[in-house]
C-alpha beads as a LAMMPS data file, in Angstrom:
LAMMPS data file: protein, C-alpha beads

85 atoms
84 bonds

1 atom types
1 bond types

-500.0 500.0 xlo xhi
-500.0 500.0 ylo yhi
-500.0 500.0 zlo zhi

Masses

1 110.0

Atoms # bond

1 1 1 -3.525 -34.627 6.010
2 1 1 -1.604 -31.803 5.935
3 1 1 -3.194 -28.638 4.277
4 1 1 -1.071 -27.289 1.914
5 1 1 -0.707 -23.839 2.438
6 1 1 0.245 -20.946 -0.174
7 1 1 2.158 -18.728 2.183
8 1 1 3.441 -16.432 -0.246
9 1 1 -0.767 -15.803 -1.226
10 1 1 -0.750 -15.132 2.503
11 1 1 1.902 -12.636 2.858
12 1 1 0.647 -10.650 0.153
13 1 1 -2.726 -10.250 1.465
14 1 1 -1.098 -9.359 4.991
15 1 1 1.008 -6.856 3.686
16 1 1 -1.259 -5.021 0.956
17 1 1 -4.380 -5.705 3.167
18 1 1 -5.820 -4.835 6.657
19 1 1 -6.382 -8.166 7.816
20 1 1 -4.353 -9.033 11.258
21 1 1 -3.080 -12.207 11.363
22 1 1 -5.799 -13.459 13.245
23 1 1 -8.322 -12.681 10.823
24 1 1 -6.164 -13.886 7.918
25 1 1 -5.858 -17.582 9.908
26 1 1 -9.626 -17.490 9.966
27 1 1 -10.415 -16.383 6.733
28 1 1 -8.285 -19.256 5.164
29 1 1 -9.067 -21.759 8.265
30 1 1 -5.470 -21.484 10.109
31 1 1 -4.338 -22.169 12.998
32 1 1 -3.511 -18.190 14.379
33 1 1 -0.451 -18.840 15.868
34 1 1 0.988 -20.775 12.684
35 1 1 -0.154 -17.331 10.745
36 1 1 1.642 -15.171 13.236
37 1 1 4.370 -16.778 13.894
38 1 1 5.435 -17.086 9.682
39 1 1 4.476 -13.430 9.665
40 1 1 7.117 -12.766 12.458
41 1 1 9.728 -14.945 10.879
42 1 1 9.404 -13.260 7.094
43 1 1 8.834 -9.710 8.762
44 1 1 5.578 -9.105 7.685
45 1 1 4.820 -6.251 9.636
46 1 1 8.116 -4.400 8.651
47 1 1 7.242 -5.009 4.743
48 1 1 3.262 -3.812 5.602
49 1 1 4.930 -0.489 6.899
50 1 1 7.158 -0.289 3.725
51 1 1 4.537 -1.400 1.524
52 1 1 2.106 1.768 3.123
53 1 1 5.009 4.409 3.237
54 1 1 5.810 3.807 -0.367
55 1 1 2.121 4.132 -1.466
56 1 1 1.741 7.113 0.344
57 1 1 4.867 8.719 -1.112
58 1 1 3.288 7.414 -4.465
59 1 1 0.100 9.344 -3.525
60 1 1 1.670 12.748 -2.239
61 1 1 4.025 12.936 -5.546
62 1 1 0.776 12.314 -7.409
63 1 1 -0.752 15.181 -6.147
64 1 1 1.996 17.427 -5.939
65 1 1 2.765 16.398 -9.664
66 1 1 -1.211 17.496 -10.397
67 1 1 -0.983 20.735 -8.376
68 1 1 2.065 21.832 -10.061
69 1 1 0.668 20.750 -13.581
70 1 1 -2.545 22.826 -12.736
71 1 1 -0.086 25.871 -11.792
72 1 1 1.498 25.264 -15.137
73 1 1 -1.764 25.025 -16.921
74 1 1 -3.176 28.337 -15.234
75 1 1 0.215 30.505 -15.756
76 1 1 0.149 29.409 -19.719
77 1 1 -3.609 30.490 -19.834
78 1 1 -2.625 33.751 -18.177
79 1 1 0.488 34.228 -20.812
80 1 1 -2.049 33.356 -23.861
81 1 1 -4.819 35.641 -22.058
82 1 1 -2.422 38.468 -21.454
83 1 1 -3.165 38.437 -17.789
84 1 1 -0.585 38.934 -14.977
85 1 1 -0.422 38.076 -11.075

Bonds

1 1 1 2
2 1 2 3
3 1 3 4
4 1 4 5
5 1 5 6
6 1 6 7
7 1 7 8
8 1 8 9
9 1 9 10
10 1 10 11
11 1 11 12
12 1 12 13
13 1 13 14
14 1 14 15
15 1 15 16
16 1 16 17
17 1 17 18
18 1 18 19
19 1 19 20
20 1 20 21
21 1 21 22
22 1 22 23
23 1 23 24
24 1 24 25
25 1 25 26
26 1 26 27
27 1 27 28
28 1 28 29
29 1 29 30
30 1 30 31
31 1 31 32
32 1 32 33
33 1 33 34
34 1 34 35
35 1 35 36
36 1 36 37
37 1 37 38
38 1 38 39
39 1 39 40
40 1 40 41
41 1 41 42
42 1 42 43
43 1 43 44
44 1 44 45
45 1 45 46
46 1 46 47
47 1 47 48
48 1 48 49
49 1 49 50
50 1 50 51
51 1 51 52
52 1 52 53
53 1 53 54
54 1 54 55
55 1 55 56
56 1 56 57
57 1 57 58
58 1 58 59
59 1 59 60
60 1 60 61
61 1 61 62
62 1 62 63
63 1 63 64
64 1 64 65
65 1 65 66
66 1 66 67
67 1 67 68
68 1 68 69
69 1 69 70
70 1 70 71
71 1 71 72
72 1 72 73
73 1 73 74
74 1 74 75
75 1 75 76
76 1 76 77
77 1 77 78
78 1 78 79
79 1 79 80
80 1 80 81
81 1 81 82
82 1 82 83
83 1 83 84
84 1 84 85
């Protein structure tokens, strides 16, 4: 009896996670070469890189916005208290 494989679930797990094809196959009791073949056909490594790049960019943006916001708060407090830099 053939096992129904939820490839979209495995794809999301690979793209958003840290598992290798082999680890993913072991976890889901599949043959590693089947997962590897599917991943290569659907370009999972490229998608993983894009996902990580976007996540890093968002993190940098959040940090930058936070830093900018803090600077603006300090400047506003200085203006209210009459301090000058």
